ZAMARGU-4260 file (C-alpha; in steps of 0.2 Angstrom, whole numbers, plus 5000, padded with zeros to 4 digits):
<rodrens>
0) 5033/5117/5069 | 5016/5112/5075 | 5005/5102/5061 | 4986/5108/5059 | 4978/5091/5059
5) 4960/5101/5064 | 4953/5106/5047 | 4943/5091/5044 | 4927/5100/5047 | 4924/5100/5028
10) 4924/5083/5025 | 4914/5080/5041 | 4899/5090/5036 | 4896/5085/5018 | 4880/5073/5018
15) 4890/5059/5007 | 4903/5057/5022 | 4897/5039/5024 | 4900/5033/5007 | 4917/5042/5007
20) 4920/5034/5023 | 4917/5018/5016 | 4926/5019/5001 | 4941/5024/5010 | 4940/5014/5027
25) 4954/5001/5024 | 4966/5012/5018 | 4964/5025/5034 | 4964/5013/5044 | 4981/5007/5039
30) 4994/5011/5052 | 5007/5016/5039 | 4996/5027/5031 | 4991/5034/5048 | 5009/5039/5050
35) 5006/5055/5039 | 4996/5064/5051 | 5013/5065/5058 | 5022/5072/5041 | 5021/5091/5039
40) 5016/5095/5018 | 5012/5112/5015 | 5012/5123/5026 | 5006/5117/5043 | 4995/5104/5035
45) 5001/5086/5038 | 5001/5075/5024 | 4986/5065/5029 | 4977/5079/5030 | 4982/5086/5011
50) 4979/5066/5006 | 4962/5067/5014 | 4954/5084/5007 | 4961/5077/4988 | 4951/5062/4988
55) 4936/5070/4995 | 4936/5085/4982 | 4939/5069/4969 | 4927/5058/4975 | 4914/5072/4974
60) 4918/5078/4958 | 4920/5059/4951 | 4903/5056/4957 | 4894/5070/4949 | 4902/5065/4932
65) 4898/5049/4933 | 4917/5042/4932 | 4926/5028/4943 | 4923/5040/4959 | 4929/5024/4969
70) 4945/5020/4960 | 4948/5041/4958 | 4944/5042/4978 | 4956/5028/4983 | 4971/5033/4973
75) 4970/5051/4975 | 4972/5045/4995 | 4988/5036/4991 | 4995/5049/4978 | 5007/5056/4993
80) 5011/5040/5003 | 5027/5043/5006 | 5037/5046/5021 | 5052/5057/5021 | 5053/5077/5021
85) 5059/5082/5005 | 5063/5100/5014 | 5078/5091/5024 | 5092/5096/5017 | 5103/5088/5028
90) 5099/5072/5022 | 5110/5072/5004 | 5099/5070/4990 | 5083/5071/4998 | 5078/5087/4991
95) 5084/5083/4972 | 5068/5081/4960 | 5056/5078/4974 | 5043/5084/4961 | 5047/5069/4948
100) 5053/5055/4959 | 5037/5056/4973 | 5026/5049/4961 | 5036/5034/4959 | 5038/5032/4977
105) 5021/5034/4983 | 5015/5020/4971 | 5028/5007/4978 | 5024/5011/4994 | 5005/5007/4992
110) 5007/4992/4980 | 5018/4987/4997 | 5001/4986/5007 | 4986/4988/4995 | 4981/4980/4980
115) 4978/4994/4969 | 4970/4991/4951 | 4975/5002/4933 | 4966/5018/4937 | 4972/5019/4955
120) 4992/5016/4951 | 4986/5028/4935 | 4985/5042/4947 | 4997/5038/4959 | 5011/5039/4946
125) 5003/5053/4936 | 4999/5066/4950 | 5011/5077/4945 | 5007/5081/4928 | 5013/5090/4919
130) 5030/5086/4927 | 5026/5067/4925 | 5031/5070/4907 | 5019/5055/4901 | 5000/5061/4900
135) 4989/5050/4913 | 4978/5037/4905 | 4962/5039/4912 | 4949/5056/4917 | 4952/5051/4933
140) 4969/5053/4935 | 4967/5072/4927 | 4954/5076/4939 | 4967/5069/4953 | 4982/5081/4945
145) 4968/5096/4947 | 4963/5093/4963 | 4978/5092/4971 | 4987/5106/4963 | 4969/5115/4969
150) 4970/5109/4987 | 4992/5112/4989 | 4987/5131/4982 | 4974/5132/4997 | 4985/5128/5008
155) 4998/5137/5004 | 4987/5154/5004 | 4981/5151/5022 | 4997/5149/5027 | 5002/5166/5021
160) 4987/5173/5027 | 4991/5168/5043 | 5009/5174/5042 | 5002/5190/5038 | 4989/5190/5051
165) 5002/5186/5064 | 5012/5198/5058 | 5000/5213/5061 | 4999/5208/5080
</rodrens>
């Protein structure tokens, strides 16, 4: 399956893009994070693209609400910072409990490379709430949880529409 990394136009057209890029610059210039461009996330989108979208919408919402938009933006970017393909049924245990396991894996991966504050850590660890039974501690964490679900739904609906269109031709 070909991964689509071309849908970043929404981010490039926004007027506040320079501030957003400054906030995430150290993260997106890291080779480990850039490796997410080769990892499939939802349908035909890379994990890098998914994280970038979640991060940008989080930035925009948290800034409008006068919340800690810097920590929220950075935590959102790292929320799916894992490298395995949970759909791979050939690897024993790979897909079992993925929704419950990957937040801790993403947090550990991020902590191995980056210095994270408590808000960023909470965002990464709790972004799958309510599956991660413990409630998020910060408003920013709830926003990332909702934005992540929105972006994932959008990506899946877009892929579904593409499949329907392909079948008509």
